[in-house]
C-alpha positions in Angstrom: 40.9 32.4 76.3 38.3 29.8 75.6 35.7 31.0 78.0 34.7 33.5 75.6 33.7 31.0 72.8 30.0 30.6 72.4 30.3 26.9 71.7 31.9 25.9 75.1 28.6 25.6 77.2 27.4 22.8 74.6 30.7 20.6 75.1 30.7 18.2 78.0 32.9 19.1 80.7 34.9 15.9 80.6 35.8 16.4 76.9 36.9 19.8 77.6 39.1 18.2 80.4 40.6 15.7 77.8 41.2 18.5 75.4 42.9 20.6 77.9 45.2 17.8 78.8 46.1 16.8 75.3 44.3 13.5 75.5 42.1 11.5 73.2 38.6 10.9 74.8 38.1 7.2 76.0 36.4 4.7 73.8 33.5 2.8 75.6 32.8 -0.9 75.2 30.9 -3.6 76.8 30.5 -7.5 76.8 27.5 -8.7 74.8 24.3 -9.4 76.4 23.8 -12.5 78.4 21.3 -14.8 77.0 18.9 -17.4 78.6 19.9 -21.1 78.0 16.8 -21.4 75.8 17.9 -18.2 73.8 16.7 -14.6 74.3 17.7 -11.9 76.5 18.4 -13.1 80.3 15.4 -11.4 81.9 14.8 -11.8 85.4 11.5 -13.9 84.3 13.7 -16.0 82.2 16.4 -16.4 84.9 13.8 -17.7 87.3 12.4 -20.3 84.9 16.0 -21.5 84.4 16.9 -21.7 88.1 19.4 -18.9 87.5 20.3 -16.7 90.6 19.9 -12.9 89.7 21.7 -11.3 92.7 25.3 -11.3 94.1 23.5 -12.3 97.5 21.7 -15.2 95.9 25.1 -16.6 94.6 26.7 -16.1 98.0 23.9 -18.0 99.8 23.9 -20.9 97.4 27.4 -21.4 98.3 29.2 -20.3 95.0 32.9 -19.3 95.4 33.6 -15.8 94.5 36.6 -17.0 92.3 34.4 -19.2 90.3 31.8 -16.6 89.6 34.2 -13.9 88.6 36.0 -16.6 86.3 32.6 -17.6 84.7 31.4 -14.0 84.2 34.6 -13.0 82.7 34.3 -15.8 80.0 30.6 -14.7 79.1 31.2 -13.2 75.7 35.1 -13.2 75.8 38.0 -15.6 75.6 41.8 -15.4 75.4 41.8 -17.3 71.8 42.6 -20.7 73.6 40.4 -23.4 75.1 41.6 -22.4 78.5 38.5 -22.1 81.0 40.1 -21.2 84.4 41.6 -17.9 85.3 42.3 -16.0 88.5 41.3 -12.4 88.4 44.9 -11.3 87.8 45.3 -13.7 84.9 42.2 -12.8 83.4 43.3 -9.0 83.6 46.5 -9.8 81.9 45.1 -11.8 79.3 42.2 -9.5 78.5 41.7 -7.6 75.1 38.8 -5.7 73.8 39.5 -7.5 70.5 38.7 -10.8 71.9 35.2 -9.7 72.9 32.6 -11.5 71.0 29.9 -9.7 68.9 27.1 -12.5 69.6 25.3 -12.9 72.9 26.5 -15.4 75.3 24.3 -17.9 76.8 24.4 -18.3 80.5 25.4 -22.0 81.2 24.7 -22.7 84.9 26.3 -26.4 84.3 29.5 -24.6 83.4 29.4 -22.4 86.5 28.8 -25.3 88.7 31.8 -27.1 87.1 34.2 -24.0 87.9 32.7 -24.0 91.4 33.7 -27.6 91.9 37.0 -27.0 90.2 37.7 -24.1 92.5 36.8 -26.0 95.6 39.2 -28.8 94.6 42.1 -26.3 94.7 41.3 -25.1 98.5 42.9 -26.6 101.4 40.8 -29.2 103.2 40.3 -26.8 106.3 38.9 -24.0 104.2 36.3 -26.1 102.5 35.4 -27.7 105.9 34.8 -24.3 107.5 32.6 -23.3 104.5 30.7 -26.7 105.0 30.4 -26.3 108.8 27.0 -24.7 109.1 25.4 -27.3 106.7 27.0 -30.3 108.3 26.3 -29.5 111.8 22.6 -28.5 110.9 22.5 -32.1 109.7 24.4 -34.1 112.3 25.4 -31.6 115.2 28.7 -30.3 116.3 31.6 -32.0 114.4 35.5 -31.8 115.4 37.4 -29.4 112.9 40.2 -31.9 112.2 37.6 -34.6 111.4 35.5 -32.3 109.3 38.7 -31.4 107.2 39.4 -35.1 106.8 35.8 -35.6 105.3 36.4 -32.5 103.2 39.7 -34.2 101.7 37.8 -37.5 101.1 35.1 -35.9 99.3 36.8 -33.0 97.7 36.6 -34.6 94.1 32.9 -35.3 94.4 31.4 -31.9 95.6 30.2 -29.0 93.7 29.4 -26.7 96.9 31.0 -27.2 100.2 27.7 -27.6 101.6 27.4 -31.0 99.8 29.5 -32.5 102.7 26.2 -32.5 104.5 24.8 -35.0 101.9 27.2 -37.7 103.6 26.1 -37.7 107.3 27.2 -41.2 107.6 30.8 -40.0 107.8 30.0 -38.4 111.0 27.1 -40.6 112.4 26.1 -44.2 112.0 23.4 -44.6 109.2 19.8 -44.7 110.8 18.4 -46.4 107.8 19.5 -48.0 104.5 18.4 -47.0 101.1 15.5 -49.0 100.0 16.3 -49.2 96.3 20.0 -50.0 97.3 18.8 -52.9 99.5 16.5 -54.3 96.9 19.3 -54.0 94.1 22.4 -54.9 96.3 21.5 -56.8 99.2 21.3 -60.7 98.3 20.5 -63.7 100.0 24.1 -64.3 101.2 24.8 -60.6 102.0 24.4 -60.7 105.7 26.7 -64.0 106.0 29.2 -62.2 103.9 29.2 -59.1 105.8 29.7 -60.9 109.1 32.8 -62.8 107.6 34.2 -59.5 106.2 33.9 -58.0 109.6 35.6 -60.8 111.3 38.4 -60.5 108.7 38.8 -56.7 109.5 38.7 -57.3 113.2 41.6 -59.8 113.0 43.8 -57.6 110.8 47.2 -56.5 112.3 47.0 -53.1 110.6 43.8 -51.5 109.2 44.5 -49.4 106.1 43.0 -48.8 102.7 45.3 -51.5 101.3 44.6 -54.1 103.9 40.8 -53.5 103.9 40.8 -54.2 100.1 43.1 -57.2 100.2 41.0 -58.8 102.9 37.7 -58.3 100.9 39.3 -59.6 97.9 40.7 -62.7 99.7 37.3 -63.4 101.3 35.4 -63.3 97.9 38.0 -65.6 96.4 37.7 -68.0 99.4 33.9 -68.0 99.2 33.7 -68.4 95.6 31.9 -65.0 95.0 32.5 -62.0 92.8 34.3 -59.0 93.9 30.8 -57.1 93.4 28.9 -59.4 95.6 30.7 -58.1 98.4 31.8 -54.5 97.7 28.3 -53.2 96.9 26.6 -54.8 100.1 29.7 -53.6 102.2 29.3 -50.0 101.0 25.4 -50.1 101.7 26.3 -51.5 105.2 28.6 -48.9 106.3 27.1 -45.8 104.7 23.5 -46.7 104.2 23.6 -45.6 100.5 25.2 -46.9 97.4 27.2 -44.3 96.2 30.0 -42.2 97.6 33.9 -41.8 97.7 36.2 -44.7 97.2 34.9 -47.7 99.7 38.2 -48.4 101.1 39.2 -44.9 101.6 35.7 -44.6 103.3 36.5 -47.5 105.6 39.8 -45.9 106.6 38.2 -42.5 107.4 35.6 -44.4 109.6 38.4 -46.5 111.4 38.2 -50.3 112.0 35.9 -50.2 115.1 33.2 -48.2 113.4 33.4 -50.2 110.4 33.1 -53.6 112.0 30.4 -52.5 114.0 28.4 -51.1 111.2 29.0 -54.4 109.0 27.7 -56.6 111.9 24.6 -54.1 112.8 23.6 -54.2 108.6 23.9 -58.1 108.9 21.6 -58.2 111.9 19.0 -55.5 110.7 19.0 -56.5 106.9 19.2 -60.2 107.3 
């Protein structure tokens, strides 16, 4: 019946299909444009200047977790009307509504994406983080036992943004070859070598080596020697890790074990004097 109508050739075929089925045509919508952190459209040039990756391959190569990236992109120009910032894909699909799409452009906040990536990692099993980190860690220190790498991931999970960040703590897998110069200048005092040797002796004599006993031993020694807690704890961290920052010191000592801890304390006392 309708083939004979002259106006039909000018009507898009998909609209004819909707009419034939008695359906209303779909309404199209899109999220607002993504803006550069400094404002303006997020062009490739602006992205390059701001250090923002521009392709999915780039994000994958940098170590971004897929769940974090999807979460972040979903919040560019939309929210569910609350302060909630973390969604699984299924949760976002359930909460999404066109009415909550913002009209203004959304700035691409790389710091927020990094935060979401860190939070996503914290929710993963330690073994999963370890396997993601393995290429970077083994490039830095050589082969690492899977169970040991998972323990390291569990120790540092609250401090890393990307799984590959585990490679920034090589002292967990090998003795430090050097000591941070700025750290030595700031933390290593005239009596540090003596105090480290004393602490090593105390740890070596413990009946049981644990987070609790290692801390108690250090506090008891500091009190016995009439020095502040910081005068022992800071050079102790430097001695066993070679750096001045990291996970909790006593948790780190437990991870390393008594033998390695005592050996590193005594070596630092000899090398740094």
